[in-house]
N, C-alpha and C positions, 0 to 999 in steps of 0.2 A: 517462059522458062528457057526457051532456046537461046536467048541472048546470054544466059548465065552459064551455059555449058562450056564455053571456052575458059571461063574463070575457074570452074571446077577442075578441068583438065590440067590447067597451069598449076594449081595448088597441089594436085596429086603428084605431078612430076617433081615439084620442089621438095615435097615430103620424102619421096623415094630417094632423091639425090642426097638429102641431109642424112637419112638413115644409113645409107651406104657409106658416106664419109665418116660417120661416127663409128661404125664397125671397123673401118680401116684404122682409125686412130687407136681404138682399143686394142686391136691386134698388134699394132706397132709398139704400144706401151708394154704389152705382155711379153713381147720378144726382147725388148731392150731394158726392162726394169722400170721402176717408178722414179720419176724425177720430181724435185720440189718446184715451187712456183718460179724460182729464178731460172731453173733449167729449161722451162717451157718456152722462154723467150730467147734462149741462147742456142742457136742451131748448131754451133760448133762444139758444144760441150756434151759429149756423149759418154755413156757408161760402158766401159769395155770390160768384159768378164775375162779373167786370165784363162789362158788355154789349159786344157785338161792335163797336158804334159808338163806344166810348170812344176819345177822341183819343190819338194817340201810337202808338209801336211796341208789339209784343206784350209786350216786357219792361217798358215804361213802364206798360202796363195792369196787368201783374202787380204792379209795385211800388206803383201806386196802390191796388190792392186790398189789398196788404199793410199799407199805412198805415191803411186803414179797419179792418182786422182784424189787428192785430199778432201775435196768437197763431198766425196762419197764414203769417207772413212766411217767405219762402224765404231760405236763406243766400246771402251774396254770394260769387260764384264767383271774385272777384279775390283774390289773396294779400294778407296783412296789410300787406306793404311797399308795396303799390300798384303794383308793377312788373308791366308787361304784356310778355310775351315778344314779340320782333319776329316778323313773318311769315316763313315759310320762304323760302329763296331761290327766285326765279322761274326761274332758269336753272341747269342742272347744268353744272359745269365739265367740259370735255371732256378727253380724254387729252392729256398733254403730256410732253415729255422731262424727264429729271432736271435738266438745266441750266435749262429754263424754270421748273420747279417751284421751284428754288432762288431764282431771280430774283423770282418772284411772292411767295413766302413770306418772302423776306428772311432766309434761314437758311444762308447760305454760310459754312461754317467755314473756307474757304480764303481768305477776304478778308484783305488785308494791313492791319495797323495798327501804330502806333508810339507809344511812351510813354517819357518820361524822368522820373526821380524823384531828387531830392536828399533822401534820407531824413534825412541829417544834414548841416547846413552851419552850423558853430558855432564860437564862441570859448570857450576854456577858461581861466578866470582872467585873461582879457584879454591873454594872451601867445601863444596858439597858435590856429591856424585848422585845424579838422578837417573832413573831408568824407567822405561816403559816397554814391556815385552808382550808379544802375542804370538802364540804358536798354535797351529791347527794341524790335525791329522784326521783323515776320513775321506768321504766322498763329497759330491756336489750337493747332496740332499741332507745327509747326516754326517756330523763329524764332532770330534772332541776338541775343545779349545782351552788353552791355558793362558791366563792373563795375569800380569803382575806389574805393579808400578809402585814407586816410592822414592825415598831419598836417604842417602847414607852420609852422615856428617859427624865430625869429631870422633871417629872411630866407632860409631854406633848407628843403628838404623833409626833415624828420626821418626819416620812414619812409612808405612808400606802395607801392601796387601797382596794376597795370592788368590786367584779364582780358578776353579776347575769347572767347566761348563760343557753341557751337551747342546750343540747347536743344530737346529732343524730348519730347513728352508720351508717357509710358509707362503711366499709370494716371490715374484721377480725382484731380486736385489734385497730381499728381507728375510731374516732368520729370527726365530724365537730361540731363547736360551734358558736353560735350567741347570742349576748346579749349586756349588757351595763357595763361600769366601772366608778367608782367614786373615785377620788384621794382626800386624806386628808393629812394634815401635813404641812410641810414647804411651804411657798408661797401660792399662790391662789389655791383654789380647782378647779379641772377640771372634766368634764364629757366627756365620750367617747362612741362611738359605737364600739363594739368589734366583731371580727369574726376570727376564726382560726381553727386549728386542734390539736388533742391530741391523743396519742396512744403509742404503743409499737413497737419500731424500732428493726431491727435485733440485735442479741446478747443481748436481754432483756434490751435495753436502753429505758427508759421512756422519751418521748419527748413531748413538748408542744410549739407551735408557734402561737402567737396571734397578729393580727394587729389591730390598733385603729385609728379611725377617730374622730376628735373633731371639735369644732367650729373654724371659721376663718382660715380654711385650716390647722389646726394642725393635724399631723399624728404621730404615734408611733408604735414601734414593740418590742415585748418581746419574747425571746427564752429561754426556760428552758430545761435542760437535767439532768438526774440523773440515777444512777445505784446502785442496791443492790447486793453486793457480800456476799453470805452466807458462812461465815468462818466455822460455825457449825450450828446446828439446832436452836441455840439461839443467837449467836453472828453475827451481820450484820454490814458490813462496807459500808457506803453510800457516795460516791463522788457526788458532785452536782455543776452545773454551771448555772448562770443566766446572761443574757445580756439585756440591755435596750437601745433603740435608738429612736431619735426623728427627725422629718422632718424639724423643724425650731426652732430657739431660742425662749425661753419663759422666759424672765427675771422675770415675776411675779411668775411663778411656780419654778424658780431656776433651769431650765433645759436648756441645749444647744443643738444645732443641731448635728446630727451624733451620734456616740456611746457615750452615756452619762455616763453609769456606768456598772460595771461588778462585780460579786461576785462569788467566788470559795470556796467551803467548803468541808470538809471531817469529817464525824461523825461516831463514833463507838457506837452502841447501843446493849443492852442486853434485849432480849424479855422475860420478866417474864411471860407474857401471850401475846396473839396476840393483845390485846388491851392496854397493858401497857409495855413500853420499855424505861427506862432511858438511856441517852447517854452522851458522852463527844465528843468534837471535836474542830476543829480550822476553822476559816473562814477569808478569805482575801477579801477585797472589795476596789474598786478604782473608782474615777470619772475621766472623761476625758474631754478635750476641755473646752468649755464655762461652762459646769457643774462644773468642777474643779475650775474655776475662781470664780463662785458664792459661792462655798463652802469655799474658802479662804476668800472671802469678808465677809462671815457670821461668821468667826472665827472657822470654822471646818476644819478638816483634809480631804484632798482629797484621801489619802491612809491610810488604816486601816487594821491591822491584830490583831486578838484576839482569845482567848480561849473561848469556849462556853460549857455550861452544861445545860441539859434540859431533857425533857421527851416527848415521842411520845404517844399520846392517840388516841384510836379508839373506836367508839361507834356503 
């Protein structure tokens, strides 16, 4: 064992020297700050802390030091957009009643509002005036709706109807409707009890389906669908289809059973404002079955295609 004693003494001396050197290096780093891997190989690149008497705030002193030594610049804490979040509220809102909360936040869905829209107010081939009106008054859940459409030609109403409905929201974008309808124009006037649904189908297709029950077992069904294609922020292309069907023949009203008539239209409008939009378009309409027979008997065409020009008004 004696021959190994010099080796043990040499190893102990080496370990003591290495430990002392490591402690010196650690103390030096603590005094001068942390350097990256590049700085450890560059003995001329030292981090100088600005003196305490440097003018300005602490951040200004740090930025000044960063300009003198860009390699040690600290990242800017501000976001790239330059937006600085506002300070938190200084006062916590106290407890309040639901009515007060609705008033403060402006989110009362029971507020009343009204709106009237002439979706179509047009001349067809310069000889007939057609209209389609919808007016609403009420809230987001329940409201009263007035609907009317028809055509006036040769100094008289060729055909038309007026509906007064109560509309109730039953789902997102969908309303149930219940009310009455009165027909005017060719043949005998008819009164109906109306009920149906109206809303926004997938792909932004506006749909309305209404069933009617009249006296003496008369029934009817109307289905409407339209779509608004935004070509630009002001140009809107609107295809539209409407179908009317009846449960039984009604010679006095000039309507037959089954699919009585259909109308398909395509209109292009320019929205000068949201409430004023002139348009041009084309519409094709046709009567079917006994309804076509009644039209021929009255000297009218069962099939008609025409150009239209008009204006859409919203109030």
